[in-house]
N, C-alpha and C positions, 0 to 999 in steps of 0.2 A: 469166552468161547465164541461169542457172536462175532460178526465182521466189524470189528472196532476200528475207528478212524485214528490214524496217526496224525495228530494235529501239530503244526509248527507254531508254537506259542512262545512268547517271551517268558522267561522265568519270572514269576511273580513272587516267588519265595524260595528259600533254600529247601533242601531235602529234609522233610520232617516226617516222623513216623505217625501213623494213624492210631494213636492210643485213644481208648474210649473214655467216656465220662466216668468218674469214680467218686465214690463217697469217701474213700480213705485209701488212696492208691499206694502211698508209700508207708503205710502202717499195716498192722495186722488186720485180718478180715474184719470189715465193719460195713454195715449197711444202714446206719442209723440217721444219715443226713436226710433232711427234708427239703433242702433248697431245690429250686428248679431253675432251668436255663431260660433266660429271657428269650423271647421268640426271635429277636434280631441278633443274638449273640452267635458269632461265627467261632466254632470250637477250635479252629486252627489259627484264627486271626492274630491272637497275641503271640503265639509261637512263631508264625511266619514273619510278622513284623519285626520280631526280635532278631531273626536270623535270615534276613533277606539277601545277605551277601554270600557269595561263594567263598571258598577258602583261598585266601590270598596266596599266590605263589605255588599253587598246587594244581596239577592238571592230570587228566586221564588221556592217554594216547592209545587209539585203537588202530591196529595194523590191518592191511589188506591181505597179508600173507596167509597162505593155506597150510595145511598139515605137511604136505610133501616138501615145500620150500623151507620149512622150519626143521626138517629132519624127523618128524614124528612118524611112527609106525603104529599099527593096532596095539602093540604091546607097550607102548610108551607110557610110563607111569605119570601120575599127576605131578609129582615132584620133578620128574624129568622134563615134563612139558614146561612148567613154570621156569625151570632152570634154562632151558633152550631159548625160551622167549626173552628172558632177562639178558642172556648173552647177546642174542640178536639185537635187542634194544640198546645195549651198551655199545655195541659196534656202530649202530646207527648214530647214537649220540656223539661218539668219537669222531665220526666223519663230519659231523656238523660243528665240531669244536665245542661241544657241551660235555661237561663232566659226567663220566659214566656212573659215578657214585650217587647221582641224583635219583636213580630209580629206587623206589621204596617197595614196590610190590609188582609182581608180574602175573598175567593171566594166560592160560594155555589151553582152555577147553571151550567154555561158553563163548568167549571172545579171545582173540589174540592181541595182547597189548600190555601196557604197563602204566603205572601212576608214579608220579614223583614230584620233586620240588623244582619248578622251572620258573624263570622270569617270563613276563608276557612276551618279550622279544624272542626268547627261545621257543615258547609255544607257537608263536607265529611262524617261526622258521620250520618247525616240525610239521605244521599244517601244510606247508608247501611241498613237503617231500612226497614223492610218487609212491612210496611204500606205506604212507599213512592214510588211512581212511578218513579219520577225523580226530580232533582234539577238543576236549571239553574241560572246563574248569571244574575241579572237585567241589563238592557241596557238603555242608554240615548236615548231619542228621541229629535230631533231638526229640525225645519223647515229649518234652515240655512239661508244664505243671499239671497236677491233677485237676480234673474238671468236676463241676457240680453234677448232682444226680439228674438223670433225665426225667422228663415228665411221665405221669402215669403211675398206676398202682404196681406194687411189687408182685411178682408171680407167687403162686402157692406151689410149693414143691410136691411132686407126686410122692406117694408113700414109698419108703425104702423097700428095695427088693428083698423079699423074704429069703432067709437062709435056712436050710434044713437043720443045721446044728450051729446057731450063731455063737460066736465067740463072746463071752460074757464081758470082756473088756473092750474089744473093738467090733462092736455090732451096730455101728451108726452110719453105715453107708446110705447115701441118698442118690437118687437119679435126678440131677438138675433138670429143670423144665425143658431146657433147650435140647438136651439129650433125649428126653422123652418125646419131644416134638418131631425130631428127625430120625429117631431110631438108633439102636446100637447093637453091636455084635462082637464077636471075638476077632480081634486083630492080631492074634499070635502069629509070629513069623513075618509080619509086614513091617515096613519102615517108613517113618515120617521124618523129614528133615525140617527143623524149626529154625529159620533164619531170623534171629531176634536178639534178645539180650542174654541168651544162654538159657540153661535149664538148671534147676536145683538138682545137681547130679546124684544125690543120695535121697531124694524124696521117696518115702516108702510106698507111695501110691503111683509111682512111675517106673517104667522099664527103660532107663536111659542107657543108650549104647555109649558108654564113656570112652571106649577105645576109638571110635570114629568121631567123636565130638571134637571140635576145633574152636579156637579163638582167632578172630581176625581184628582184634582191637590192639592197636599199637602199644607195646610195653606189657601186655598181659597175655599169658600163655594158658590161662585156665578158661575153660568153657562154662564154668559154674556161674549161675545167674546171681547177680548182686542187685538186681532191680525188681524182679518179680513178674514182669510182663511176659517173658518167654516161657516161664514156668506155668503161668496161667493158660497160655495157648496150648502147651504140651498136654495139660490135663484134659482139656476139652476134646482134643484129638484121641487120647489113648490112656487116660487114667484106668488103673486096673479094676476089674470087676471082682472085688474081694468083700470083706465084711466091714469096711470102714471107708471114710472119705467120700469121694465121688466116683462116677463112672464116666469114661470117655466114650465117644462114638465108636471107635475102633479099639475097644477095651483090650488091654494087654499088649498092644502093638509096641514096637521099639521106637523110641524117639531119639533123634541125634541132635545134639545142640550145636548150632552153627552161630557162634556169638559174634555179632557185628555191632552191638551197642554196649556201653560200659554201665557202671553202677548208676550214673546220673542219667542214663538214657541217651547218651551222646555217642555219635560215631561219625563216619564219613561215607560218602557214596562209593569211594574207591574201596573201602572195607566191605561194603555190602556186595559189590561186584566180586570181590575175592570170595566171599561166602557162596555166591551163586556159582562161581567157577568151580569151587570145591565140590559142591553138590553135583554139578554136571559131570565132573570127572569120576565121582565115586558112587553116585546113584545108579539105579537100573530101571528099566521100563516098568511101570507100575508103582514105583515109589511115589511119594507125594511130598512136595515142598510147600511149607506154609510161609507166606510173607505178609504178616500183619504190620506192614509199614509202607511208606510211600511218600511222595512229595511232588514237587513241580516237575514238569516235563524234562526228561533226560534221556538222550538216545542211547548212551552206553548201558544204562540200567535196562531199558527196554530190549536192546539187542541181546544182552546176556540172558535175560529171562526167556525170550523167544527161542533162542538157540538151544538152551538147556531143555526146554520143553519139547523141542522137535526131536530129541533123543528118547522120548517116551516118558519122561518124568512129568507128573501131573502138578500144576501150580495152582494153589488157592491163594488169592490176592485180595486184600482189603480194599474196598472202594474209597474209604476215607471218611473223615468226620467233620468236614467243613460245611456240610449242608449245600454243596455245589456240584457242578457237573464233573463227574469223574473222568471225562475225556480230556481234561487238562492236567491230569496227575499221572505220574509214573510210579510203579509199573501198572497201575490199575488200568490204564488205557491200552495195554498191549493186547493185540489180537492173536489168537492161536488155537488150534484144535485141542490142545491140552492145557489151556489157560482159563481159569474160572474167576471172574471178578465178583465180589460178594458185597451186597448191601446189608443193612441191619433192620430188624423188626423186634417188637416186644412179644410178650407171651400171648397176646391176643391177635397176633398176625397183623398188628398195626405198624405202619412205617415209623422207624425211629427218627425223631426230628433232626438229630445230628448227622444222619447218614448222607453220604454222597449219592447221587442218582445219575441217570442217563442210560438210554438204550439205543445204540451202544454207548459205553462199554460194559455196563453191569449185566451179569448173566443170571445170577440167582440171589435171593434174599434168605437170610438165615437168622436165628435168634441172637440178638446182641445187646439186650438190655437186662441188667441185673443177672449176670452170668456167674454162677458159682463154680470155681475150679481150684486147682492146686496153686500153692504160693510158696514163698521162701521158707526155709527151715522146717519143712515138713508140714506146713500150715495150709490153710485155704482162704480164699478171698472172693468177694463178689463185686465185680466191676462191669462196665458197659462200653460198647463201641463196635465199630466194624472189625477191630482187632479180635474181638470176642466172637463175632459171627463167623468169620473166616474159618477157624479151626473146626467148626461144625461141618463145613463143606469139605475141609481136608479129610476128616474122619469118613465121611460118606464116600469120597473118592478112593480112600485107602481100602475100604471094604468092597465097593462095587465097581471101581474103575469108572468108566463113563456109562455104565448100564444101570444107573440108579433111576428112581421114579420121581415124579412131581406130585406133591400132595398139597394142592392149593396155591394160592397167590397172595402176595402182600396187599393189605388195604392201604389206600391213600398214597400210592406212589406219586411223588410230585411231578414226574415226567409224563404221567398219563398212561404209561405202559406198565402194567403190574408185573413185577419181577416174580417168577415162579419160585416156589419153596421146595428144595431138594429133599428127598427122603430115601432111605434104604429100600 
């Protein structure tokens, strides 16, 4: 939300999601690990070194064209928009002598453009066209491997919320410490868009809007989560306030799965942009989009987020887990009145050693260490990261918009400017 700088930097890594440190990320809920992270360990270093190349022969083409020239009207649907842009793109390719079948996905709302399989020579030809704003190579997105447990003691959960007539079978609801720290309330009737690995569509502790949920994974039509990350994020935002499980900040709100990562935590930047474009076309002012992912600087991602947020959708974005300046990461570095970049702290308001920093672009710090939330197959899991801090912010935004309060500041912020802690 602050005045963040758009830095022109060389890509030092492929687009990788900011997944947090975990004691047992790809298994059932577990918090038994006692290993700690070495002070010099970069939590994204292994992942970034492994995937430092873009996707060979795949590019994102962003057009200069505005709505009127593309034949859009206020009533043009999302499907019509993407169809018109695809037709426009195919005609453009045809005039360049490039096969029109090369377009794989089109964007019609947050940005106007398309992505497809092109040779470097074809990409260079498109860059020179007066109708093209810019062309970027597509990037790999990967959650990477699970990470070791963060330093510091595990938090003590507050006592479960008393129920007047508790269910003798399902009377085990707890308020995770992060929810207790930032506050929680009834989010019924509100909508959060989770741009992630999908959501466990039939999790009993979540109100998933299955009808509007979509997958942007090539070859997969289901928005059901097969990784766990997106389900965990959704629970922190909006887990039901009932007699079992956990409670979300905006309890009982609807969550929409916008699946851009597969079961292995892999995806593409072009797929992420398609997800943002879908949210921009179908969301409404006051809705919240959570992006617990990010990577190296990429203009197309930044532009899509900024333009979607300009329509009134509030974006909560993870700062990242590489222990470095978030100003070199997208979309964390994006500035906008409706964009909130989030760092992570523990239950004692102490800075999480893995969290990215920088003022700008970081706006707020939220709980992100040992966060208990929903998981696959109706289960629960405790993991850590700025991915886990960000949905706390999303929940606050969902309930309060931009009229929330500040309750304290994080300790030991490495950039010397203490990030404020948002609260209802």
